Structure formats: structure tokens, C-alpha cells
C-alpha positions in Angstrom: 0.0 0.0 0.0 2.9 2.4 0.8 4.3 1.9 -2.7 0.9 2.8 -4.2 0.7 6.0 -2.1 4.2 7.0 -3.1 3.5 6.4 -6.8 0.3 8.4 -6.4 2.1 11.3 -4.9 4.8 11.2 -7.6 2.1 11.3 -10.3 0.2 14.1 -8.5 3.4 16.1 -8.3 4.0 15.5 -12.0 0.4 16.6 -12.8 0.8 19.8 -10.8 4.1 20.5 -12.6 2.4 20.1 -16.0 -0.4 22.4 -14.9 2.2 25.0 -13.7 4.1 24.7 -16.9 0.9 25.3 -18.8 0.2 28.4 -16.8 3.7 29.8 -17.6 3.8 28.8 -21.2 0.4 27.6 -22.5 0.4 24.5 -24.6 -1.4 24.2 -28.0 -5.1 24.2 -27.9 -7.2 22.2 -26.9 -4.6 20.8 -24.4 -4.2 24.1 -22.6 -7.9 24.4 -22.0 -8.1 20.8 -20.8 -5.3 21.3 -18.4 -6.9 24.5 -17.0 -10.2 22.6 -16.4 -8.6 19.5 -14.9 -6.4 21.6 -12.7 -9.3 23.6 -11.4 -11.3 20.4 -10.8 -8.5 18.8 -8.9 -8.0 21.9 -6.8 -11.8 21.9 -6.1 -11.8 18.2 -5.1 -8.7 18.7 -2.9 -10.4 21.7 -1.3 -13.4 19.6 -0.5 -11.1 17.0 1.1 -9.7 19.7 3.3 -13.1 20.8 4.3 -14.3 17.2 5.1 -11.1 16.2 7.0 -10.6 19.6 8.8 -11.0 18.3 12.3 -8.6 15.4 11.8 -6.0 17.7 10.2 -6.3 20.3 13.0 -5.1 17.6 15.5 -1.8 17.1 13.6 1.5 18.4 14.8 1.9 20.7 11.9 -1.6 21.3 10.6 -0.5 23.9 8.0 1.9 21.5 6.4 -0.6 18.7 6.4 -3.2 20.9 4.8 -0.7 22.0 2.1 0.1 18.4 1.3 -3.6 17.4 1.1 -4.1 20.4 -1.3 -1.3 19.0 -3.5 -1.6 15.2 -3.2 -5.2 14.8 -2.0 -6.3 11.3 -1.0 -2.8 10.0 -1.4 -1.7 12.0 1.5 -4.8 11.5 3.6 -4.4 7.7 3.4 -0.8 8.0 4.6 -1.8 9.8 7.8 -1.8 7.3 10.7 -4.6 9.1 12.6 -7.1 8.9 9.8 -6.6 5.2 9.4 -7.3 4.5 13.1 -10.3 6.7 13.2 -12.0 5.1 10.1 -12.7 1.9 12.1 -14.3 2.6 15.4 -13.3 0.3 18.2 -15.9 -2.2 19.3 -17.7 -2.3 16.0 -17.3 -5.1 13.7 -17.6 -4.8 9.9 -20.9 -6.0 8.6 -20.6 -9.5 7.0 -22.1 -10.4 3.8 -24.8 -13.0 3.7 -22.6 -15.3 1.6 -20.0 -15.3 4.3 -22.7 -16.3 6.9 -24.1 -19.1 4.9 
């Protein structure tokens, strides 16, 4: 899982590099427009992730740094945070089993 998260972060960093390069020197159309749209959508989605996970990120040692990384890497950084993994499964509650497993 850790390799998957690292690969996701590397690809996200590459994506933001391409978007930044497109802002500095626009690519040929329609690629420039597509990069503007996908960059804006990715920024919107990462902003929503910040809003949803605000309480969990506020409890971190360096909340500003964690928020910046979520803004850049999104879910790839959120899944790497140890506090979010522990909070996703509440203690004392078992996962619901499928009927096929009970048969």
C-alpha cells in the first residue's frame, strides 16, 4: 500500500508540474484548456477533502503543512496519515458481514 501511495504522490506532483508549466507557457489548444479545467477540478476536489477532514488535520503536529500536502496530493496524503486510518474503524464495532459469508 505504501508503494501505491508514493506512486500516487509522484504522479500528482508531475500533474501539478504540468499544470504549472501550462500556466507559464500555454500548450497548444485544446490541451491548454483541458489542463486548466482538470487543474481547477483537482483543486476543487482537494479543497473539498480539506473541508471534510478539517477536524482530523487540525489535530496534527503541523496542521498547516498537512493541509498543504492534502491540497497538493489529495487522498494519497490522507491515506498515509496514521490518525485517519485509526479513526476510520471505530473500536468495538465489527464490519458487517455479507450474507454469503454467513451461509
